[in-house]
C-alpha positions, 0 to 999 in steps of 0.5 A, a space after each residue: 869729340 864733344 857731347 854737343 858735336 856728337 848730338 849734332 852728328 847724330 841729329 844729322 844722321 837721323 834726319 838723313 835716314 828718315 829722309 831716305 827711308 826707302 834706300 835705308 830700308 833696302 840697305 838694312 834689309 840687304 845687310 841683314 841678309 848678308 849678316 844672317 848668311 855670315 852667322 849661318 856660316 859661323 854657326 856651321 863652323 862651330 858645330 862642325 868642330 863640336 861634332 868632330 870632338 863628339 865623334 873623336 870621343 866615340 872613336 877608340 883605338 883598340 890595342 891588343 896585347 901579346 897573349 904570352 904576356 902575364 898580368 904584370 906585363 899587361 899593366 906595364 903596357 897600360 902605363 906606357 900607353 898613358 905616357 903617349 902624347 895625345 892619349 886622353 884615356 886608357 881603359 882595360 878591356 880584358 879577354 874575359 870581357 870580350 868573351 862575355 860581350 860576344 856571348 851576349 851579342 850572339 844571343 841564341 847562337 852563343 852555344 858555338 862559344 861553349 867550351 872555349 871559356 877556359 881556352 879563351 881565344 881572345 886577347 887582352 887589350 886596351 881601349 884608348 881615346 885621343 885628344 885630337 883626331 889629327 894625332 891619330 897617326 902619331 898615337 898609332 905609330 907610338 903604340 906599335 913601337 911598344 913591346 908586347 903590342 900584337 896589333 891595333 885597330 883604329 880609325 885612321 882613314 875616317 879621321 883623315 877624311 874628317 880632318 880634311 872636311 873640317 879644314 876645307 870648311 874652315 878655309 872656305 868659310 874664311 873666304 866666304 866671310 871676307 866676300 860677304 864683308 866686301 859685299 856689305 861694305 859696297 851696299 852701305 857705301 851705295 846707300 850713303 852715296 844717295 844721302 851724300 848726293 842729296 847734300 852735295 851743295 851743303 857739303 861744298 858750302 861747308 868746305 868753302 867756309 872752312 869746315 874740316 873734312 871730319 866735321 863733314 864726314 862724321 854725320 855720314 859715318 854715324 849714319 853708317 854705324 846706325 844702319 850697322 847696329 840695326 842690321 846687327 840686332 835684327 840679324 842676331 834675332 833672326 839667327 837666334 830664332 832659326 838656330 833654336 828651331 833647328 836645334 830643337 829638331 836636329 837628330 843625327 845618330 848620337 851627335 848633338 848640336 852646340 847649345 846656342 848659349 855657348 855661341 851667342 856672344 860670339 855671333 853678336 860680337 861678330 855681327 856688331 863688329 862687322 855691321 858697325 865697322 863696315 857701316 862706318 868704313 863704307 860711309 867714310 869711303 863714299 863721301 871721300 870724293 865730295 870732300 875734294 873741293 
């Protein structure tokens, strides 16, 4: 495409957009709403994954060691745990630490533990963090096979629910995104159809004098691209403002939202790709039947 040809296509597209202001405004508004919902779903997916990671870091598997083992055997078990795939960190949690923490928790009632420090009823243990909640079952089974491990306390059931929720959100969101892409393409295609209908005689004349299909089609494709760009930029600005407001006021236990600076480029890229891609595709499709002369 030459520079002069591009100027011609852009000029024709701009004239068409100005001529059909109401339809153009309606199409951009609806596309903005669609892209906003798309962006909201994307932000939700990113934050579900981010918060799941935070939750997994807070959930620990505690491994209790057989009380008959000595300090050297205790350390060897820790070395074996570190070799298990999926284990992110291993921290010693001795029976003395457990005893002291229970004394602190009991407060004024701590006297019930008096006399038990020498004959400590608790077991030495390890606190373990894993890389991925999906590996919880595998890690626990590997821990239970280690000689000297008395028992474990874990969060397998909670991890199962969280993984199921995360997968459900991801799968549903994919279909929602596809649905909104189809809706957006339909909206843009109908908007361009109005412009095509108003210029149908001009298109027929151009066909009869030998103009190629793409020479006729390009102005409408550029028109769809322009609407897509405007829609993408407006949608991004709206989602930015909405996200900032929610981020500043969000509070749920110790969980935090993903900072917008970590996802803005993904949202902008998605808005641009979907807005421009669907705008161009919708325009190309809408003019197809008028090129059959």
